[in-house]
C-alpha positions as CSV (number, residue, x, y, z in Angstrom):
1,X,1.2,-40.5,-25.5
2,X,2.1,-40.6,-29.2
3,X,-0.6,-41.5,-31.8
4,X,0.1,-44.8,-33.6
5,X,-2.3,-45.8,-36.4
6,X,-3.4,-49.4,-36.9
7,X,-3.6,-49.1,-40.7
8,X,0.1,-48.8,-41.3
9,X,3.4,-50.4,-40.4
10,X,6.4,-48.9,-38.7
11,X,10.2,-48.9,-38.7
12,X,12.7,-48.9,-35.8
13,X,13.8,-45.5,-37.0
14,X,10.3,-44.0,-36.5
15,X,8.9,-43.9,-40.1
16,X,5.4,-45.1,-41.0
17,X,4.6,-47.0,-44.2
18,X,1.1,-47.3,-45.6
19,X,0.4,-49.9,-48.3
20,X,-1.8,-48.1,-50.9
21,X,-2.9,-51.5,-52.4
22,X,-1.7,-50.7,-55.9
23,X,2.0,-51.6,-55.6
24,X,2.8,-48.2,-54.1
25,X,3.4,-47.1,-50.5
26,X,3.1,-43.8,-48.7
27,X,5.7,-42.9,-46.1
28,X,6.2,-40.3,-43.4
29,X,7.6,-39.8,-39.9
30,X,5.6,-40.9,-36.9
31,X,3.9,-38.8,-34.3
32,X,6.6,-39.8,-31.8
33,X,9.4,-38.6,-34.1
34,X,7.8,-35.3,-35.0
35,X,7.2,-34.6,-31.3
36,X,10.8,-35.3,-30.4
37,X,12.1,-33.2,-33.2
38,X,9.9,-30.2,-32.5
39,X,8.8,-27.5,-34.9
40,X,9.8,-28.4,-38.5
41,X,11.5,-25.6,-40.5
42,X,12.6,-27.5,-43.6
43,X,12.1,-30.8,-45.4
44,X,14.5,-32.1,-48.1
45,X,12.8,-34.7,-50.3
46,X,13.9,-36.7,-53.2
47,X,12.3,-36.3,-56.6
48,X,10.1,-38.6,-58.6
49,X,12.2,-41.3,-60.2
50,X,14.9,-41.2,-57.6
51,X,16.0,-44.5,-56.2
52,X,17.2,-45.6,-52.8
53,X,18.5,-48.8,-51.3
54,X,17.2,-50.2,-48.1
55,X,18.4,-48.3,-45.0
56,X,19.8,-45.4,-47.1
57,X,19.1,-41.9,-45.8
58,X,17.0,-40.4,-48.6
59,X,15.1,-37.6,-47.0
60,X,16.0,-35.1,-44.3
61,X,13.6,-33.3,-41.9
62,X,15.0,-30.3,-40.1
63,X,13.5,-28.8,-37.0
64,X,14.4,-25.9,-34.7
65,X,16.2,-28.6,-32.6
66,X,18.0,-30.8,-35.1
67,X,18.1,-32.3,-38.6
68,X,17.2,-36.0,-38.9
69,X,17.6,-38.5,-41.7
70,X,14.7,-40.5,-43.0
71,X,15.6,-44.0,-44.1
72,X,14.4,-46.2,-46.9
73,X,12.5,-49.2,-45.6
74,X,13.3,-51.2,-48.8
75,X,14.9,-50.8,-52.2
76,X,12.6,-48.3,-53.7
77,X,11.8,-45.8,-56.4
78,X,10.1,-42.5,-55.5
79,X,6.8,-42.0,-57.3
80,X,5.9,-38.7,-55.8
81,X,7.2,-36.3,-53.2
82,X,4.9,-34.2,-51.1
83,X,5.5,-30.7,-52.6
84,X,3.2,-29.1,-50.0
85,X,6.0,-29.4,-47.6
86,X,8.2,-27.0,-49.5
87,X,6.1,-24.1,-48.3
88,X,4.6,-25.7,-45.2
89,X,7.1,-28.0,-43.5
90,X,5.0,-27.7,-40.3
91,X,2.5,-30.1,-41.8
92,X,4.8,-32.8,-40.5
93,X,4.0,-31.6,-37.0
94,X,0.3,-30.8,-37.4
95,X,-0.7,-33.8,-39.6
96,X,2.2,-36.3,-39.8
97,X,-0.2,-39.2,-40.8
98,X,-2.3,-37.3,-43.3
99,X,-1.2,-34.0,-45.0
100,X,2.4,-34.3,-43.7
101,X,3.4,-37.4,-45.6
102,X,6.8,-37.3,-47.2
103,X,6.9,-39.6,-50.2
104,X,5.1,-42.2,-52.2
105,X,7.2,-45.0,-53.6
106,X,7.1,-48.4,-55.3
107,X,9.0,-51.4,-54.1
108,X,9.0,-55.1,-54.7
109,X,8.1,-55.7,-51.1
110,X,9.0,-54.6,-47.6
111,X,10.2,-56.9,-44.9
112,X,11.0,-56.4,-41.2
113,X,8.4,-53.7,-40.5
114,X,6.6,-53.6,-37.1
115,X,2.8,-53.7,-36.6
116,X,1.2,-50.8,-34.9
117,X,1.0,-52.8,-31.6
118,X,4.7,-53.7,-31.8
119,X,5.7,-50.2,-32.6
120,X,3.7,-48.8,-29.7
121,X,5.4,-51.2,-27.4
122,X,8.8,-49.8,-28.3
123,X,7.6,-46.3,-27.1
124,X,6.7,-47.4,-23.6
């Protein structure tokens, strides 16, 4: 069974969002998503200052099986990208909720996210 953490919210496209409490958010792919994709070999991330509109593909995670887009949960501006993933994309597999985060961003607000319980229900 996939790990779903209660301290964050989730999208239908299997991204997690953590509210940092200071107007910024941290985002990554869920345990379920990384397990389906398999061993990560490359992560393409936007740079600080890059902007994306809600539902835009703005990151790509590539595994031995497939490349998959990561979608913006809101209109956002990237504050920081996880540069550790340049040399260690496998962090997405081994630590998707901690060391394997993708980006930190700021947004005026995010609507339509699922609670951990609701997200877990979609995985059954």
